[in-house]
N, C-alpha and C positions, 0 to 999 in steps of 0.2 A: 504494500500500500504506500503510495506517495502522497504526502501531505502538502497542502498549499502553504508555502513559507510566509505568505502575507496574511494568513488566517490567525485568529486569536481563539484559543480553546480555553474554556472556563469549566472547572469541575469543583464540586463541593463534597465534603465528607458527609457521612450520615449524621443525623441528629440523635441526641439521647431522647428516649421516650419514657415518660412518667408511667410507672406501674401502679403505685398506691401512695399518693401524696408525696412523701419524702423519699420514696424508693423508685429506682429506675429498672426497666428491663435490662438484662445483660447487653452491653453495647456490642453491636455487630456492624462493622464498617461497610459502607457502600461498596459493592463489588468492583465497579469501575475505578473508584478512587483507590481502593486497595491494590488493584492491578497496576495502576500508574505510579503509585507512591510507596506502598507498603506501610504507610502510616496508620497506626491503630487508634488515633485520637479523634474525638468529635471536634467541632469548632475549627475546621481547617478548610483551605481552598488551594487549588492548583491552577496556575495560569501558564499556558504554553504559547509563546509569541516571539516572533523574530528569531527563532532558533534557540530561545532561552526558556528555562523553566523557573517559575517563581512559586515557591511554597509559602503559604500563609498559615501560621499555627497560633495556638493560644499562648499568651504570655505566661512566664513563670509567675506563680502566685503562692507564696508560702501558706497563706491562710486557707486557700482552697486545696492545696496539695496535702495538707494535714488530713483533710477529709477524703479526697478522691485519688490521691497518689501523685507521684512526680510527673511533671510535664516536660516535654522536650525543650520548648522555648525556641525562639528564632535564632539564638546564638549557636545552638547545637544542631538544629534540625537539618540545615542545608548539608552539613558534613555527613550526618548519619544517613540521610535519604538520597544523597547524590544530586540535589538540585543546584542550579546555578546561583540562585538567590533564595534567601529565606527571610520572611518578614513577620511582623506581628499581625494577627488576624484583625486587630483593631484598625489597621491601616488599609485594609483591603479596598474599601470604597473610595478612599482618597488617592490611592495609587492606581486604581483601574483606569481612569481617564488617560493617564500618561502611557500606560501599557497598550492602550488601544490605538495610539498614534501610529499611522502607517498601515493599520490593518484594513483589509478590504472586505472582510466578512468575519462573523463571530459564530463559533460553535458552542452552544449552551443549551442544556436540556431544561426547558421551562417546567416549573413545578405547578402547583394548583393555585394560580393567581396569588402567590405568596408576596409578602412585603419585599423579600429579597429579589424576586423577579421584577417587581416594579422599579426598584432602585437601579437594577442593572440596565433595564430597558431605558430608563431615564438618562443614565450616563451614556448609553449608546446614542440616544437621540441628541444629546447635548454635544456630542463629538462632531456633529455636522459642520458648524462654522469653521472649525479648524481644518476641515477637509474641502472646503469650497462649497458653501451652501448653494443649492440650485443646480449643481452639476452632478453630484454623485448621490445625493439623498441619504436616507438612513442606511446604516450598515446592515446588510441582510443577516438574519440569525437562522442558523441551521441546527438540527439535532445531531449531536456528536455520536449518538448510540450506534448507528450503522458502521462508522469508522472504527470505533473501539471494539465492536463485535467482530469485525474482520480480523482484528489483532488477536482477540481472545479465543476464537473458535479453534485454532490450531495451537495445541499446547507445546511449550518448549520442554527441554529435559528436566528443568527444575520443577515445573508444574506437574509433569508426569510422575516424578518421584513423590511429590506430596499426595497426589491422588492415589498412587499405587499403595502408599501406606494406609490411607483412609479406607481403601477397598479391602486390603488384607486384614486389618484389625476388625472391620465391620463384618467381613465374611466369617472370621473366627468367632466373633460374638454371636452370630446367628447359629454357628455350629454348637456353641456353648448352650444356647437355650434349647436346642434339640435334646440335650442330655438332661436338662433340669426341669423342663415343663412338666406339670402334673395336673391330673384331673382335680378340679376344685380350686385351682389357682385362679386369681383374677387376671384379666387382660393387663391391667395396670402393673401388677406384680411381675408379670412376664416382661413387660417393657422395662421395668426397673432392673431386672436381671441383665437384660441386654445392655442397658446404659452403664451398669456397674462394670461389666467386662470391658466395654469400650473405654471408659474413663480410666480404669486401672491400667490399660495398655496404651494410653497416650492420646485418646481422642476426647477432648474436653466437652464438646457440644454436639447436639444433634445437628445433622445437616438440614433437617426439615422435621415437621411434627410427625412422630411415628404413628403407624397404623398397626394395632394388634387386634385382629378381628376374628373372634371365635364363631363357629357355626355360620348361620345365615348372615351375620354381620359382614362376612367377607364378600357378600354380593353388593355391598355399598362401597363404591370405589374409594372414597375419601372418608372412611369411617375413622374418627379420631377420638371418640368418647373413651374408649379403652376402659370401661367400667363394669363389664359383665364377667360372670364366672365361666371358666372353660369347662366344658362338659364332655364326658366320655362318649365316644362315638362321633364326635364332631371333628372337623378340621379347624386349624387356626392359621390364618394368613397374617404374616408379619412383614410389613414394609417399613424398613428403617435403615438409616445409614449415619455414620459419624462424620464429623468435619475435622479436617487437619489443616490448620492455618487457613481457614475459610474454604478450602477445597473439600468437596463432599463425595461420599460414596452414596449409592442408591441401590438397595438390594431388597428383593422380596422372596420369601420362601413360604411354602404351604406344607403343613405336616399334620398328622393325626394327634389329637389331644391324648388319646390312649396309645396303645402299643402298635396298632396296625391300621392300615387303610381298609375301609370297607371295599367291597367289590366295585361299587359304582364310583366311589371316591378315587380308587386306583385307576379306573378307566379314564376318568377326566384328567387326573394328574398326568398320566403317561402321554395323553394326547397333547397337552400343553408342553410337556417336556420335549416331545419330538419337534415341535415348532421352534422352541428355544434353541435346541441343539442344531437344527438345520440352519437357522439364521446365523449362528456362530460360525458355521462352516463356510458360508458364502459371503459374509461381510468382508469387504476389501476396498482398497482405493479404486476410484473410477466407477463405483456403483452408487446409485442414489438411495437416499432413505426411502423415497416413495416406492422404488422397486422392491426393497426389503419388506416394506409394509404390505405391498401387494402379494408377495410370496407368502407372508404370514397369513393374510386373509384367505388366500386359496387353501392353505393347509388347514386353517381353522374351519373353513366351510366343509372340507372333506371330513374332518374329525367329527363335526356335528352330525353329518349324514351317517357316519359309521356308528354313532351313538344312538341313532334312531330319531334324531331331531329333525323335523321337516323344515325346509327353507323355501317357502313358496315364492319369494321374490329375491331379486338380485342382492338387495341390501339387508336381507333377513338376518344375516350373521351379526349385525350390529346389536341385536337384542342381547347377544351372549358375549360379544367382544366389542364393547362400545368405545374403546379408546385406541389410540395409535400404538404402533409397535414399540415406540420408545421416543427418546429425545436426547439432545446434547446434554453433556454433564461437565461440570467444572466448578467455578466459584459459586454458581447457583445450581440448585438441583435441576431446574429446567433452565439450562444455560443458554447464553446468547448464541445466535447463529441463524442463518437463513436456510430454508428448505427448498426455496425456488429463487431463481435469479433471472429477471427479465423474461418470465414466463417459462423458463427451462428449469428442470430439476437440478438442484445443486448436488455435485458429486462429492463423495467422501474423499478425504485426503489423509495421508499419514499424519499422526499427531492429534487427530480428532478423537473424542471419546463420546460414545453414545450408549444409551441403555437398550437392553433387549428384553422386553417384558410382555410376552404374549399372555393371555389369560382367557378363562371361560367362567361365566357367572350365570347361575340359574336361579332366577327369582320370578315370582308371579306366574309360574307355568306348572301345569299339572304333569309332572314327570317324575320318574324315580330319582332324577338328579336335582330336584328342587332343593334349594338351600345350600347347594355346594358352590363355593367360589374358590377358584385356583388361579394364582398368578405366580410366575417364575421369572425373576428379573436378575439379570447379570449386567455388568458394566464392561463394555468392549472398547479397547484401544485399537484404533486402526493403525496397522503397521505398513511397511513397504509392500508386503506381499499378501496380507490377509488381515487378521485381527488377533489380539491377545485378550483372553477373558481374565480381567483383573480380579474377579470374585470367584475364581475356580476352586478356592480352598473350602467352599461350602459344599458338602455332599448333596447330590441331587437325585440319584437313583433311588427307586422305591426300596430296594433291599438294604441300601446303605442307611436310609432314614429309619426304616423299621428296626435295624440292628441297634442304632443309637437310642431309639425310643424304648427298646426292650431293656 
């Protein structure tokens, strides 16, 4: 990607969010800001202009640092984070007009009519006289997201190392709960076992809200209540991944609450596993996500027919497989990246990471499979010649699962 040297790019950190009056939610940096700076503080901004980087950070403040911890401060931030200049965040709006001089366009993601947006747009408008009023007009403002997404979609060696660790620990955490899950345990308790293993082994935070869905709860795609009791004879679907320096894993497994799959559960599970494994074999550079999804849909449709489920119309499979095959993975669980470009399917490239998560869900239908929900999700790194399953440490075969459950 080639950037316009006369453009000015403006990025802000995430804000702290109040949880309960004097308490905040754990701070999670804006993904783009983290990618560009690695700074883990709120109250910061980054300006890229004229080939230079300007980082604005909170001032050192002993009275606040007693409560919230040490800040980097402008004196140290530039050297630590490798920017050309570092300034106090208090100076951002006074320095921005000068930084805009010579710029022909601005890349800035507008928020929701915030005060900050209004102040920035006002500064952009007031820069007109210095540039020749009546000749050039307002500086055009563009969304920087497509440009940053183009950078983020292909992971470098360092990013792959971070995601590989997140995937390995998360996969082993899922294997752990295969051994400890018990009839009568709550969904929340099982989630706690999973979190304990991940945190003990180095993953501090969830990458997203976990799903622990016993029985028919598994037929609700984003079931996050996690408050019911696991019953013998049911399956439990667990969709959860840990985050390593903001890079996340995304794994789903489905297994019996008791010791063995029932006949009907096993049939559904093995059909979904066949799709998952087939996609892993064919995913490679030069193939599109759409073609992988189409292959999965064809296999799912054949699976449903073999299970005796009628599909009277072309799109009937959607009742049982209502979501896509997967998505990009990285700093966000549904990571940035395009699936089509100028009307053409975007092709996978080495260094991209995508999830592979076929599923079958039977709800609201009179059949022996009613109440069964199965999803099997792995994380695939596209390599030069194919793909690497980053979550392969989690046992998937029925006999392996039943052995651990026994």
